[in-house]
C-alpha positions as CSV (number, residue, x, y, z in Angstrom):
1,L,97.8,77.7,123.1
2,A,101.3,76.6,122.1
3,F,102.6,77.3,118.6
4,N,102.5,74.2,116.5
5,S,104.0,75.3,113.1
6,G,106.9,77.4,111.9
7,W,107.8,79.0,108.6
8,L,111.1,80.3,107.3
9,N,111.1,83.2,104.8
10,L,114.2,84.4,103.1
11,Y,114.5,88.0,101.9
12,R,117.6,87.9,99.6
13,D,117.6,91.7,99.0
14,G,115.4,94.7,98.8
15,R,113.4,93.2,95.8
16,D,112.0,90.4,98.0
17,S,108.9,91.7,99.7
18,V,105.4,90.9,100.9
19,A,102.4,92.9,99.8
20,W,99.7,94.1,102.3
21,N,98.1,91.0,103.7
22,A,96.4,89.6,106.8
23,D,97.0,86.0,108.0
24,Q,93.8,84.4,106.7
25,E,94.2,81.1,108.5
26,D,94.1,82.9,111.8
27,K,90.8,84.7,111.2
28,R,89.0,81.6,112.5
29,R,90.5,82.1,116.0
30,R,89.1,84.6,118.4
31,A,92.6,85.7,119.6
32,P,95.1,84.4,117.0
33,L,98.8,84.8,117.7
34,V,101.8,85.0,115.4
35,A,105.4,85.5,116.5
36,I,108.1,86.6,114.1
37,V,111.9,86.5,114.8
38,S,114.0,88.5,112.4
39,L,117.6,87.4,111.7
40,G,120.1,89.1,109.4
41,G,119.9,92.6,108.0
42,P,117.5,95.3,109.2
43,R,114.2,95.6,107.2
44,R,111.2,97.8,107.3
45,F,107.9,96.2,108.4
46,A,104.6,98.1,108.3
47,G,101.1,97.7,109.7
48,R,97.9,99.6,108.7
49,P,94.2,99.2,109.4
50,S,92.5,96.6,107.1
51,G,91.6,98.2,103.8
52,G,94.0,101.1,104.1
53,G,94.7,104.0,106.4
54,V,97.7,105.5,108.1
55,Q,100.7,103.1,108.0
56,R,102.8,102.4,111.1
57,P,106.2,101.4,109.8
58,F,109.2,100.4,111.9
59,V,112.5,98.6,111.3
60,M,113.1,95.1,112.5
61,H,116.7,94.3,113.4
62,S,118.4,91.0,113.8
63,G,117.1,89.3,117.0
64,D,113.9,91.4,117.2
65,L,110.7,89.6,118.1
66,L,107.4,90.8,116.8
67,V,104.2,89.3,118.2
68,M,100.9,90.0,116.4
69,G,97.8,88.9,118.3
70,G,94.2,89.5,119.1
71,A,92.6,92.4,117.2
72,M,95.8,93.0,115.2
73,Q,95.1,89.8,113.2
74,H,91.4,90.7,112.7
75,R,91.7,94.5,112.0
76,W,95.1,95.1,110.6
77,E,97.2,94.2,107.6
78,H,101.0,94.1,107.4
79,A,103.7,94.2,104.7
80,V,107.4,94.0,104.1
81,P,107.8,96.7,101.3
82,K,110.4,96.6,98.5
83,C,113.4,98.9,99.0
84,S,116.4,100.0,97.1
85,Y,118.9,98.0,99.2
86,A,118.6,95.4,102.0
87,A,121.0,92.9,103.4
88,P,119.8,89.3,103.4
89,R,117.2,88.6,106.2
90,L,115.6,85.5,107.5
91,S,112.1,85.7,109.0
92,V,111.2,82.8,111.4
93,T,107.4,82.8,111.9
94,F,105.6,80.7,114.6
95,R,101.8,80.2,114.5
96,H,99.0,78.0,115.3
97,G,98.8,75.8,112.2
């Protein structure tokens, strides 16, 4: 399936964040796919099993591509946590809308 929608998310600084969540609109699909391109300053991104568990954090740098698909969308949550300092970052997200 081709992506048919896109979103832009601006993270102005370390106070802009996204709490633990799962992409609900993709739960209807058997193997949903979301692609995120990060532009700007580096920022921590984390995943964990739905409902809690061990976090798997990593840093997304400018130009990085993250693809979340299949079981990830059904069994995992993700977040962009607050931090003391972060340069501005733009997240470009592609999905099946």
